[in-house]
C-alpha positions in Angstrom: 95.3 102.1 93.6 96.3 103.6 96.9 98.3 102.7 100.0 96.3 101.7 103.1 96.9 101.9 106.8 96.0 98.7 108.6 95.0 98.1 112.2 98.7 97.6 113.1 98.8 101.4 113.5 96.2 101.4 116.3 97.7 102.5 119.6 101.1 103.1 118.0 100.4 106.1 115.7 104.0 106.7 114.7 104.0 109.6 112.3 107.2 109.0 110.4 105.1 108.3 107.3 103.4 111.7 107.2 106.5 113.8 106.6 107.4 111.9 103.4 103.9 112.1 101.8 104.1 114.6 98.9 100.3 115.0 98.8 99.5 115.2 102.5 96.9 112.4 102.4 97.2 111.3 106.0 94.5 111.9 108.6 94.8 111.5 112.3 92.3 110.0 114.7 92.5 109.5 118.4 94.7 106.4 118.2 95.3 105.7 114.5 96.3 107.3 111.2 94.6 106.7 107.9 95.3 107.5 104.3 92.6 109.1 102.1 92.7 106.7 99.1 91.2 109.4 96.8 94.2 111.7 97.6 97.0 109.0 97.6 99.1 109.1 94.4 100.5 105.6 95.0 104.1 106.9 95.3 105.0 104.3 98.0 107.2 106.7 100.0 105.2 106.1 103.2 105.4 102.3 103.4 109.1 101.9 104.3 108.8 104.7 106.9 106.3 102.9 109.1 108.1 101.2 111.9 105.3 98.7 112.5 104.6 97.7 108.9 101.1 99.1 109.1 101.0 100.5 105.5 100.4 98.3 102.5 99.7 98.8 98.8 96.0 98.3 98.2 96.8 95.4 95.7 99.1 93.7 98.3 96.8 93.8 101.3 96.7 90.5 103.1 93.2 89.1 102.9 92.6 89.7 106.6 93.1 93.4 106.0 90.9 93.8 103.0 88.4 95.8 105.1 91.1 98.4 105.7 90.6 100.3 102.4 86.9 100.9 103.3 88.0 101.8 106.8 90.6 104.3 105.6 88.1 105.9 103.2 85.4 106.3 105.8 87.7 107.6 108.6 89.6 110.0 106.3 86.2 111.6 105.6 85.2 111.5 109.2 88.6 113.0 110.3 88.8 115.4 107.4 89.6 118.3 109.7 92.6 116.4 111.2 95.0 116.3 108.2 98.5 115.6 109.5 101.6 116.6 107.7 104.3 116.9 110.4 105.9 114.3 112.6 104.6 114.1 116.2 105.8 112.1 119.1 104.0 108.8 119.4 101.9 107.8 122.4 104.1 107.0 125.4 103.1 103.4 125.3 103.5 103.0 121.5 106.5 100.6 121.8 104.4 98.3 124.0 101.8 98.0 121.2 104.0 97.9 118.1 104.2 94.1 117.9 100.6 93.4 118.8 98.3 92.1 116.2 94.5 92.0 115.9 94.0 95.5 117.4 90.8 96.6 115.5 88.7 96.4 118.7 90.9 99.1 120.2 90.1 101.6 117.4 88.7 104.9 118.7 86.8 106.8 116.1 85.8 109.8 118.3 
């Protein structure tokens, strides 16, 4: 089992979660972070650090986010050169996006 980043992270990309990860399993894309589920040790330290509640345990994912495990797996591989371990400032408009839902169509993979 692993923790998974959902689409709630898109266009927010707060990085509070990456500093507490003991195995550095976060990867950064243009406008979202993902967790590599093969590296995640299920410690749960990242979940409470996310200010937009974008991180869920795999077994607690709401049904509408079930696709997110596959998405995290695929994007962690795609973004394998973008491992992130330190806090960065979020995008300037992150606070405007933090309460928005259904943001998958805003995902930038490149």
